[in-house]
FILOKE-718932 format. One record per residue (C-alpha): residue number from 1; x negated, y, z negated. Coordinates in Angstrom, 1 decimal, m for minus. Each point is the difference from the previous one (the first is absolute). Layout:
REM FILOKE-718932
<rec><n>NUM</n><x>X</x><y>Y</y><z>Z</z></rec>
...
REM end
This chain:
REM FILOKE-718932
<rec><n>1</n><x>17.4</x><y>m45.5</y><z>154.0</z></rec>
<rec><n>2</n><x>m2.6</x><y>m2.4</y><z>1.3</z></rec>
<rec><n>3</n><x>m1.2</x><y>0.6</y><z>3.6</z></rec>
<rec><n>4</n><x>0.4</x><y>m2.7</y><z>2.6</z></rec>
<rec><n>5</n><x>m3.7</x><y>0.2</y><z>0.7</z></rec>
<rec><n>6</n><x>m0.8</x><y>m0.8</y><z>m3.6</z></rec>
<rec><n>7</n><x>2.2</x><y>m3.0</y><z>0.1</z></rec>
<rec><n>8</n><x>m1.5</x><y>m1.3</y><z>3.3</z></rec>
<rec><n>9</n><x>m3.5</x><y>0.5</y><z>m1.5</z></rec>
<rec><n>10</n><x>0.8</x><y>m1.8</y><z>m3.1</z></rec>
<rec><n>11</n><x>1.4</x><y>m2.8</y><z>2.1</z></rec>
<rec><n>12</n><x>m3.3</x><y>m0.2</y><z>2.0</z></rec>
<rec><n>13</n><x>m1.9</x><y>0.0</y><z>m3.2</z></rec>
<rec><n>14</n><x>2.0</x><y>m3.1</y><z>m1.1</z></rec>
<rec><n>15</n><x>m0.9</x><y>m1.7</y><z>3.6</z></rec>
<rec><n>16</n><x>m3.7</x><y>1.0</y><z>m0.3</z></rec>
<rec><n>17</n><x>m0.2</x><y>m1.8</y><z>m3.5</z></rec>
<rec><n>18</n><x>1.2</x><y>m3.4</y><z>1.4</z></rec>
<rec><n>19</n><x>m3.4</x><y>m1.1</y><z>1.2</z></rec>
<rec><n>20</n><x>m3.3</x><y>1.1</y><z>1.5</z></rec>
<rec><n>21</n><x>1.3</x><y>0.8</y><z>3.4</z></rec>
<rec><n>22</n><x>m2.7</x><y>0.4</y><z>2.6</z></rec>
<rec><n>23</n><x>2.2</x><y>2.7</y><z>1.6</z></rec>
<rec><n>24</n><x>3.1</x><y>1.7</y><z>m1.2</z></rec>
<rec><n>25</n><x>1.7</x><y>3.5</y><z>0.5</z></rec>
<rec><n>26</n><x>3.3</x><y>1.8</y><z>0.6</z></rec>
<rec><n>27</n><x>m0.8</x><y>0.2</y><z>3.7</z></rec>
<rec><n>28</n><x>0.6</x><y>m3.3</y><z>1.8</z></rec>
<rec><n>29</n><x>m2.7</x><y>m1.7</y><z>2.0</z></rec>
<rec><n>30</n><x>1.0</x><y>m2.6</y><z>2.6</z></rec>
<rec><n>31</n><x>m0.9</x><y>m3.5</y><z>m1.3</z></rec>
<rec><n>32</n><x>m1.7</x><y>m0.7</y><z>3.3</z></rec>
<rec><n>33</n><x>m2.2</x><y>3.0</y><z>m0.4</z></rec>
<rec><n>34</n><x>m1.7</x><y>m1.5</y><z>m3.2</z></rec>
<rec><n>35</n><x>m3.1</x><y>m2.0</y><z>0.1</z></rec>
<rec><n>36</n><x>m0.2</x><y>m3.2</y><z>m2.2</z></rec>
<rec><n>37</n><x>m2.0</x><y>1.7</y><z>m2.7</z></rec>
<rec><n>38</n><x>2.8</x><y>2.7</y><z>m0.4</z></rec>
<rec><n>39</n><x>2.4</x><y>m2.6</y><z>m1.6</z></rec>
<rec><n>40</n><x>2.1</x><y>m0.3</y><z>m2.2</z></rec>
<rec><n>41</n><x>1.4</x><y>3.4</y><z>1.0</z></rec>
<rec><n>42</n><x>3.1</x><y>1.9</y><z>m1.2</z></rec>
<rec><n>43</n><x>1.9</x><y>2.9</y><z>1.1</z></rec>
<rec><n>44</n><x>3.0</x><y>2.0</y><z>m1.3</z></rec>
<rec><n>45</n><x>2.5</x><y>1.4</y><z>2.3</z></rec>
<rec><n>46</n><x>3.0</x><y>2.4</y><z>m0.7</z></rec>
<rec><n>47</n><x>3.5</x><y>m0.8</y><z>1.2</z></rec>
<rec><n>48</n><x>3.4</x><y>1.6</y><z>m0.3</z></rec>
<rec><n>49</n><x>0.9</x><y>2.5</y><z>m2.7</z></rec>
<rec><n>50</n><x>3.7</x><y>m0.1</y><z>m0.8</z></rec>
<rec><n>51</n><x>1.7</x><y>2.6</y><z>m2.4</z></rec>
<rec><n>52</n><x>3.3</x><y>m0.7</y><z>m1.5</z></rec>
<rec><n>53</n><x>2.2</x><y>2.7</y><z>m1.5</z></rec>
<rec><n>54</n><x>2.0</x><y>m1.2</y><z>m3.0</z></rec>
<rec><n>55</n><x>2.6</x><y>2.6</y><z>m1.3</z></rec>
<rec><n>56</n><x>m0.1</x><y>m0.8</y><z>m3.7</z></rec>
<rec><n>57</n><x>m3.6</x><y>m1.3</y><z>m0.3</z></rec>
<rec><n>58</n><x>m3.5</x><y>1.0</y><z>1.1</z></rec>
<rec><n>59</n><x>m0.6</x><y>m0.5</y><z>3.7</z></rec>
<rec><n>60</n><x>m2.1</x><y>m3.1</y><z>1.1</z></rec>
<rec><n>61</n><x>m3.0</x><y>0.0</y><z>2.3</z></rec>
<rec><n>62</n><x>m0.9</x><y>m3.5</y><z>1.3</z></rec>
<rec><n>63</n><x>m3.5</x><y>m0.3</y><z>1.6</z></rec>
<rec><n>64</n><x>m1.2</x><y>m2.9</y><z>2.0</z></rec>
<rec><n>65</n><x>m3.5</x><y>m1.2</y><z>0.5</z></rec>
<rec><n>66</n><x>m1.7</x><y>m3.0</y><z>1.7</z></rec>
<rec><n>67</n><x>m3.2</x><y>m1.6</y><z>m0.9</z></rec>
<rec><n>68</n><x>m1.8</x><y>m1.7</y><z>2.7</z></rec>
<rec><n>69</n><x>m2.3</x><y>m2.6</y><z>m1.2</z></rec>
<rec><n>70</n><x>m2.7</x><y>m1.7</y><z>2.4</z></rec>
<rec><n>71</n><x>m2.0</x><y>m3.0</y><z>m0.6</z></rec>
<rec><n>72</n><x>m2.5</x><y>m2.0</y><z>2.1</z></rec>
<rec><n>73</n><x>m0.6</x><y>m3.8</y><z>0.1</z></rec>
<rec><n>74</n><x>m2.8</x><y>m1.5</y><z>1.8</z></rec>
<rec><n>75</n><x>0.5</x><y>m3.5</y><z>m1.3</z></rec>
<rec><n>76</n><x>1.9</x><y>m1.7</y><z>3.0</z></rec>
<rec><n>77</n><x>1.1</x><y>m2.9</y><z>m2.5</z></rec>
<rec><n>78</n><x>1.7</x><y>2.3</y><z>m2.5</z></rec>
<rec><n>79</n><x>3.3</x><y>1.9</y><z>0.3</z></rec>
<rec><n>80</n><x>m0.3</x><y>3.8</y><z>1.1</z></rec>
<rec><n>81</n><x>2.8</x><y>0.6</y><z>m2.6</z></rec>
<rec><n>82</n><x>m2.2</x><y>m1.4</y><z>m3.1</z></rec>
<rec><n>83</n><x>m1.9</x><y>3.2</y><z>m0.5</z></rec>
<rec><n>84</n><x>3.0</x><y>2.1</y><z>0.9</z></rec>
<rec><n>85</n><x>2.1</x><y>m1.9</y><z>m2.6</z></rec>
<rec><n>86</n><x>m2.6</x><y>0.8</y><z>m2.7</z></rec>
<rec><n>87</n><x>0.1</x><y>3.6</y><z>0.9</z></rec>
<rec><n>88</n><x>3.7</x><y>0.1</y><z>m0.1</z></rec>
<rec><n>89</n><x>0.0</x><y>m1.6</y><z>m3.5</z></rec>
<rec><n>90</n><x>m2.3</x><y>2.7</y><z>m1.2</z></rec>
<rec><n>91</n><x>2.1</x><y>2.9</y><z>1.7</z></rec>
<rec><n>92</n><x>3.3</x><y>m1.6</y><z>m1.8</z></rec>
<rec><n>93</n><x>m1.9</x><y>0.0</y><z>m3.3</z></rec>
<rec><n>94</n><x>m1.1</x><y>3.6</y><z>0.2</z></rec>
<rec><n>95</n><x>3.6</x><y>1.0</y><z>0.6</z></rec>
<rec><n>96</n><x>1.4</x><y>m1.7</y><z>m3.0</z></rec>
<rec><n>97</n><x>1.3</x><y>2.3</y><z>m2.8</z></rec>
<rec><n>98</n><x>m2.5</x><y>0.7</y><z>m2.8</z></rec>
<rec><n>99</n><x>0.3</x><y>m2.0</y><z>m3.1</z></rec>
<rec><n>100</n><x>3.0</x><y>1.0</y><z>m2.1</z></rec>
<rec><n>101</n><x>1.7</x><y>1.5</y><z>3.1</z></rec>
<rec><n>102</n><x>2.7</x><y>m1.3</y><z>2.4</z></rec>
<rec><n>103</n><x>m1.0</x><y>2.2</y><z>3.0</z></rec>
<rec><n>104</n><x>m3.2</x><y>1.2</y><z>1.7</z></rec>
<rec><n>105</n><x>0.2</x><y>3.9</y><z>m0.3</z></rec>
<rec><n>106</n><x>m3.6</x><y>0.9</y><z>1.2</z></rec>
<rec><n>107</n><x>m0.6</x><y>1.4</y><z>m3.5</z></rec>
<rec><n>108</n><x>3.2</x><y>1.8</y><z>m0.1</z></rec>
<rec><n>109</n><x>m0.1</x><y>1.7</y><z>3.4</z></rec>
<rec><n>110</n><x>3.1</x><y>m1.9</y><z>1.4</z></rec>
<rec><n>111</n><x>3.0</x><y>m1.7</y><z>m1.4</z></rec>
<rec><n>112</n><x>m1.3</x><y>m3.2</y><z>1.6</z></rec>
<rec><n>113</n><x>m2.4</x><y>m1.3</y><z>2.6</z></rec>
<rec><n>114</n><x>0.3</x><y>m3.6</y><z>1.4</z></rec>
<rec><n>115</n><x>m0.7</x><y>m2.4</y><z>2.7</z></rec>
<rec><n>116</n><x>3.4</x><y>0.1</y><z>1.6</z></rec>
<rec><n>117</n><x>0.8</x><y>m1.9</y><z>3.3</z></rec>
<rec><n>118</n><x>m1.4</x><y>m2.6</y><z>2.2</z></rec>
<rec><n>119</n><x>m3.9</x><y>m0.4</y><z>0.0</z></rec>
<rec><n>120</n><x>m0.8</x><y>m0.5</y><z>3.7</z></rec>
<rec><n>121</n><x>m2.8</x><y>m2.4</y><z>0.7</z></rec>
<rec><n>122</n><x>m2.0</x><y>m0.2</y><z>3.2</z></rec>
<rec><n>123</n><x>m2.5</x><y>m2.9</y><z>0.3</z></rec>
<rec><n>124</n><x>m1.2</x><y>m2.1</y><z>2.8</z></rec>
<rec><n>125</n><x>0.6</x><y>2.7</y><z>2.7</z></rec>
<rec><n>126</n><x>m2.9</x><y>2.2</y><z>m0.8</z></rec>
<rec><n>127</n><x>m3.0</x><y>m2.4</y><z>0.1</z></rec>
<rec><n>128</n><x>m1.7</x><y>m0.2</y><z>m3.2</z></rec>
<rec><n>129</n><x>2.2</x><y>2.9</y><z>m1.4</z></rec>
<rec><n>130</n><x>3.2</x><y>m0.1</y><z>m2.1</z></rec>
<rec><n>131</n><x>2.2</x><y>2.9</y><z>m0.9</z></rec>
<rec><n>132</n><x>2.7</x><y>0.5</y><z>m2.7</z></rec>
<rec><n>133</n><x>2.3</x><y>3.1</y><z>0.0</z></rec>
<rec><n>134</n><x>1.2</x><y>0.6</y><z>m3.6</z></rec>
<rec><n>135</n><x>3.1</x><y>2.3</y><z>m0.4</z></rec>
<rec><n>136</n><x>0.0</x><y>2.3</y><z>m3.0</z></rec>
<rec><n>137</n><x>3.0</x><y>1.9</y><z>m1.2</z></rec>
<rec><n>138</n><x>m0.6</x><y>3.0</y><z>m2.6</z></rec>
<rec><n>139</n><x>3.0</x><y>1.7</y><z>m1.5</z></rec>
<rec><n>140</n><x>m0.2</x><y>3.6</y><z>m1.4</z></rec>
<rec><n>141</n><x>2.9</x><y>1.6</y><z>m1.8</z></rec>
<rec><n>142</n><x>0.5</x><y>3.8</y><z>m0.5</z></rec>
<rec><n>143</n><x>m0.5</x><y>1.1</y><z>3.5</z></rec>
REM end
């Protein structure tokens, strides 16, 4: 049985490999507390964990996480969302299934891991900063 911590560590490794983040971690830092040279930044947050008993099949554990992505745009003529959209494209690409597979399994640790739900975007309300909150669902069988 794979531990929950192993799964979240593997998910964070995926996030860390997206780009050369100036700051990243599994402990959230408020976007307003970062200096311009600390962007882009990314943080992984844990969410709900839901167990489902199934009488004639292995129980299922559903884990939820959120990736908080931060960008900084000083060009007053450019949209704040431009660097954020590029980062979101890279995040979506890293969560694609490996070649020859139909699901992202984090190397076999989970049944599947996927961006699942609405990505929330905050731009224009934080000065030069923009934020995206990316919901991730991970499903583990056999719990």
